C-alpha positions in Angstrom: 10.0 -5.4 0.6 11.0 -2.1 2.1 8.3 -2.5 4.8 10.1 -5.7 5.9 13.4 -3.9 5.9 12.2 -1.0 8.1 10.4 -3.3 10.5 13.6 -5.5 10.8 15.7 -2.4 11.4 13.3 -1.3 14.1 13.4 -4.7 15.9 17.2 -4.9 15.6 17.6 -1.4 17.1 15.3 -2.3 20.0 17.2 -5.5 20.8 20.5 -3.7 20.4 19.5 -1.0 22.8 19.3 -3.5 25.6 22.4 -5.5 24.7 24.9 -3.1 23.1 27.7 -1.4 25.0 28.3 1.2 22.2 27.0 4.8 22.9 24.5 5.0 20.1 20.9 6.2 20.1 19.4 2.8 19.3 15.9 3.7 20.5 15.9 7.0 18.6 17.0 5.0 15.5 14.2 2.5 16.1 11.7 5.3 16.3 13.0 6.7 13.0 12.7 3.4 11.2 9.3 2.8 12.7 8.2 6.2 11.4 9.5 5.3 7.9 7.6 2.0 8.1 4.3 3.7 8.8 4.9 6.4 6.2 5.7 3.9 3.5 2.8 1.7 4.5 0.4 4.6 4.1 1.8 5.4 0.7 1.5 1.8 -0.5 -2.1 1.5 0.8 -3.0 4.7 -1.1 -1.5 3.3 -4.3 -3.4 0.0 -3.9 -6.6 1.9 -3.2 -6.1 4.1 -6.3 -5.3 1.0 -8.5 -8.4 -0.8 -7.2 -10.6 2.3 -7.9 -9.1 2.6 -11.4 -9.8 -1.1 -12.0 -13.4 -0.7 -10.8 -13.9 2.3 -13.1 -12.5 0.3 -16.0 -15.0 -2.5 -15.4 -18.0 -0.2 -16.0 -19.6 0.9 -19.2 -22.1 3.7 -19.4 -25.2 3.0 -21.5 -27.1 5.6 -23.5 -29.4 6.1 -20.5 -26.5 7.2 -18.3 -26.6 4.1 -16.0 -23.4 2.2 -15.4 -23.3 -1.6 -15.9 -20.5 -4.0 -15.2 -18.8 -5.5 -18.3 -18.6 -9.2 -18.0 -15.6 -11.2 -19.4 -16.2 -12.2 -23.0 -19.3 -9.9 -23.3 -19.0 -6.8 -25.4 -21.6 -4.6 -23.8 -20.9 -1.8 -26.3 -22.5 -3.7 -29.2 -26.1 -2.8 -29.8 -28.6 -5.6 -30.7 
């Protein structure tokens, strides 16, 4: 949700820079919001990648031979026959 906020603030500042009569650094503000957008986007992508890697690691079981095999739903791969 914060990404949408920062992008909205960026667009608002760009539009305001061309229409407003107040002496305010709209374009500088837009650049700051855009920087925040890209910073937060990078953090979120890192978190998603870490969560995906963790989920992938959780889906593997190591057999006695050292090889990793995926665990299927409803299949207890740890039981020996």
